[in-house]
N, C-alpha and C positions, 0 to 999 in steps of 0.2 A: 227343786226343793224350795219351800217357802219358810222363811224364818219370821215368826210373829212375836209381837210384844203388845202390851196394853197401849191403847191409843191415848197419848197424853196431850194431844193438841186441843182437846175439848171442842173440836169442830166435827159436826156430823159427817160421817163418810170419809174422813181423812185420817190417815195414820194406820196403826195396827202392825207396823213393821218395826224391826229392831234397828238400832244404830250399829253399823259395821265399823269396828275399830281397826281391823286388819284382815288380810285374807285368812279364811278359815279352813281351807283345804289342807288336809294332812297327807303326807306321803303314804303310799299304799301299805308299807310295812308298819306304820304306826296306827293304822285304823283297826279298831276292834268293835265288837257289838256294843260295848259300853262307852266307847268314845269314837264315833264315826267322823266327827269333825271337831275343830278347836272351838269349844263352847265359850272360851274366854274372849273370843274375837267379837262377841256380840254383847250389847247392853241395852237396857230399857232406856228410851229417850228421856231427856229431862222434861219436866212439866212445861207445857205450852211451846214445845218445839216440834219441828218436823223431823222424822227419822231420816238418816242418810242412807239406810239400806235400801236395796232394790226389792221389787215385788217377788222376784225369784232369784235364787242363787245358782247361776249356771255352772259354776265350778264345783259344786257339791252334788254328787250323783248318788242315787240309791244303789244298793248292791247289785241290782239287775237280776235276770233270770238265767239259770243254768239247768237245762233239762236234757235228758236223753230219751228219746222215744223209739220204740222198736215195734215193727209190725211183721207178723209171719202169717203166711197163708198157704194153703194146699188145695188144689182143685183135683178132684177124683171123678173120673167118668164111671157111670153105672149104665151099661148098655150104650146104645148109639146116641140117644137124645137127652139123657138125664145126666146132670152133673151136680156134685155136692162140693161146696167150698167150705173148708174149715179155716177159721181166722182167729188169730190171737193178737191183741194190741196191748202194749205196755207203755203207759204214759208216765214219765219221770221214773224210768226203769230202775235207776240206782238210788231212788228215794232221797234225792238231794234237797235239803230245805231251801225254800225261797223266802229270804228275809224281806221284811217290809221296810218302809222308809223310816229314817230316824225321827224322833220327836222334834218338832220344830218350834215349840213355844218357849221363849226365853224364861218364862216364869214357871215352867214345869220342872218337877224334880227329876224327870227322865230326859231333860233337854240333851240332845245329841246322842241319845241311846236308841238302839234298835230293840224294840220289845215285842215284835210280832213276827211270826213265821207261818208259812203255809206250804203247800206243794207236796201232799202225800202221793204215794204211788197209786196209780189206778190201772187195773187190768180189765180188759174187755174181751170176752170170748163170743164167737158167733158161728152159726152154721147157716148156709144158704143153699137151698135146693132149686135148681133151674131145670126146666123141662120144656 
């Protein structure tokens, strides 16, 4: 997770990270999509100063992926040499949403909020004829 802020150093290629005031990781039971980490733990650095925050925040993790995939197949013989395989595959079978990373810009109105999701269910059917 990267927390960014305006570069106040006025030096090219330096800055762009926020000041970390305290640890920002929230306990699991306090995390919501609207408040994934403690946003008050970060601030925009003062003018002409270097930020004290690191490039990445290793203690703040994104929600991760939770999927359940299922594959079913049936092979049926037709005569001695011919086989037909029927196959059904279900990706993300229970249609669990995969939430994106929280907004990491200190100046954003959505700072610390998760505003994106993906991971729709996909079903794939197939028939294979072997001879």
